N, C-alpha and C positions, 0 to 999 in steps of 0.2 A: 703737438704731435711728436711721436718718438722718431728715432733716426730712420727706421725703415719707411715710415709713412712720409717723412720729409723727402727722402730720396725718391720714393715712388712718385711723389708729386712733381719733383724736378724732372724726372725721366719722362713724365707725361708731356711736359712742355717740349721736350726734345724730339721724341719719336712716337708719341701717342701712347695709348694704354697698352701695356703688355699683358695679355691674358694668359695665365698659366694654370694648369691643373696637374694633379698628381703629386707624389711625394718627392722630396729632394733626392738626387742621386749623388752619392759621395764618390769622388774620384779616389782611386787606389794607387798604391805604389807599383803599378804594373810595369813589366819590362817590355822590351821592344821587339817588333817583328822586322827582321832585317830585310827579308824579301819584299815586304810591302813598302818599306822605306826606299829601297832601290828602284822599284818600279814606278812609284808615284811621288817620291819626294817626301813621304810622310809615313806614319804608322797607323795601321788599322787595328791590329790585334796584338796582344802580348806574346812574347816568346820566353824561353827559359832563361834562368839567371846566367848560365854559362855563355849564352850568346851576347850578353851585354858587358862582359868582363872588361874593365878598364874604361867603360863609357859612363859619363855623368850627364845629368839633366842639363839641357841648354839653359843659358841664363837670359831671360827677357827683362829682368829687373822689375817685374810686375809683383807688387806686394798687396795682399788683401787685408782689409781691416778686420780685427777681431769683432765678431758680432755684426758685421756689415751686411749689406744687401747681397744675396746670392747672385751668382752669374746666371743670367736668364736669356732665353731666346724664345720668341713667339714663332712657332713653325708656320703659322698662317701668313705672317707678314715678313718673317726673317729678321725682325728687330732684335738686336742684342743689347743687353744692358749689363754693365759691370762697374762696381765701385772699387777703386784702388787707392792706395796711399802713395804720396810723393813727399819729398823733403822740401821744406821751405828755406833751408840753409844747410850748411855742411854738418850740422849737428844731427846725428841719426834720430834722436827723439823729437826733433822739431818737424812734426808731420802735419799734412793737410790731406783731406779727402777730395778725390776727383771722381765725377760721374762720367763714364765713357759710354758711348753708344754708336752703333753702326748697323747697317742692314746687309745681311749676307744670305745667299741661297743655300748654304751648306749647313749641316748640323754642327753643334758644338762637339769638339773633339774631347775625348775622355782618355785619361791615362797619365802616367808620370811625366811624359814629355811636355804636356800642354798646360798653359796657364789660362789665357783667354784666346781661343783659336776656333775658327770655323773652317771645315775642310771637306773636300770630296775625297774619300779614302781611295777611290778607284783611279781618279785622274791626277790627284795631287794638287789641284787648284785649291787655294787656301788664303785666309787672311788671319793674322794674329796680332795681338797687342804687344807692344814693347815700350820700355821706358829707358831713357838715357841715364848715364851716371850723373851725379850732381855737377852742375855747371860752375864755372869759375865766377867769382864775385863780380867781375866786370861785364858779364853777359846778362842782359835783361830782356832781350827780345830775339826772335828768330833772325832778324837782320844782322845781329852780332855774330852769328854762327856761320862758319864755312861749311859747305855741304859735306865734306869728308871729315870734318872735325868731330862731329857727334853722330850723325845719322848712320854713316857707313860703318864706323867702328863699333857702334852699338849693335847693328843688325848682322854684319858680316864678319865680326871678330872671331877669335879662336873659340870662344864659348857661346857664340851666337846660335840662333835657331837653325841656321843652315849649315852648321859646322860639325854635325855629328860624326861624319866620316872624313873630315878634313876641312880646312878653311877654304871657302869659295875662292875661285880664281877668276881672272878676267873681269873683275868688278869695275864697271864703267858707268858713270852718270851720263845718261843721254840727254836729260832735260831737267831743269829745276825752275819751278814757278812759285812765286810768293803771291798770296792773295792781296787784293788792293788794300785791305785793312791791316795786313801784316800778321794776321792771326794764324794762318795756316800756310804751310809750304808743302808742295808735292814734288817728289823726285821720281824720275823714271830711270830705272837701273837695270842693266844687263849683267849677268854673272853666270858662272858655271859651278856645278857641284860634282863631287867625285862619286862615281859608282864603285862600290866596294867589290862587286862581282866581276866587273869587266875592267876596272882600273881605267876607265875613260871618263872624260868630262861631259856632263850633261848640261847643255845650255838652258838657262831659265831667264825669264823676264819678270820684273816686279815694278810696282808702284808703291811709294811710301808717302803717307800723309803725316805731317808732324805739326804739333802745336805746343805752346808753352802756356799752360793755364795761369791765370793771374795769381801771383803769390808763390808760384812753384819755381824751384831751381832745378827741375828735371823736365826734359822734353817728353811728351807722351806721343806715341806713334802707332799707326795701324799700317801693317805691311801686307800687301797682297801680292801673290806670285803664282805663276803657272809655267809649265815647260814652254820653251820657245816655239815648239811645233804647235801646241794647243793655242798659244797666244795668237798665232796668225791664221791657223786653219780651223780652229773650233770656236772662235769667238770669245775666248777667255779674256781677251783684252777689254772687251766691253763689260763683261761681268765684273772683272777686277776694278775697272774704272768706276762703275756705279757703286761698288762697295766702298771704295776709297772716298768718293765724293759724299757719302752719307755719314762719314765719321765726325763725331763731335766729342770734345772733352772739356768739361766745365767744372769749376769749383763747386763742391757739394754744399748744400745748406749747412750753416753753422748750428751746432747743438752743444749741449753741455757734456756730452759723452766724451770720455777720454779716448783719444785715438791711439791704438797700438796694433802692431802687426798680428795677424792670425798665426797660430802655431800649428794648426792642423790643415788638412786638405780643404779645398773649396767645395761648395755644393753647386750643382747646376740644375736648371729646369729646362727641359726641351721635350716637347711632345712628339718629336720625330721618332723616338724610340720608347718602348715600354720601360717604365722604371719601377 
């Protein structure tokens, strides 16, 4: 079987059959809607070039393979599937493919800001995929990592997903749990983001699940977050927890295809919107 068939078969074992219809939708180099970002913590629609002056795309370290499986979401089940590339060593060309999957109730986000992210554009509740920098040679498992060594610097750093209007403040790990087999770690983190309009801090809560796929020298993470108010009053904590608990990242089936990063935008399939 070819690479797409092999990955599809692997995905079926993880999250069941993902049924997709319609043509692929290509993400574009859209700019950002400041008002939407301030009110919800994310971007719903693009804005003019002048409004994004000096702003650059957040870095999640997510790399898509050339000719790889399109990012997919089944609107009936919420199952999301994405193939990404990670490094097996410090050599940039030493790559391996990883199949990631999770279940989320929100549509796939489209636009220049997003790699693999599902979000509610009205409330700002969201979950996105992130990858750590390449680990040191002496690190071979999650047990070898301090919580703030990779996870927090990757997600809340100066170019992280939450840093579009400034580095998050008051970042505090409230809880850290390692699974019995050591394959997954879940962090509960409180932080605040800056509102450009009011110059005030907006408290948010998040859960981060991380894993180190076999053979990889990069940690793969799913980051879920919501405003502190929605977390406690709207039940967002339960939704985020369910999304985080569904996350899996496993080594993709080996094929003879040469792995190299894609040079163009990804395609996504999501029946939540007409394409």
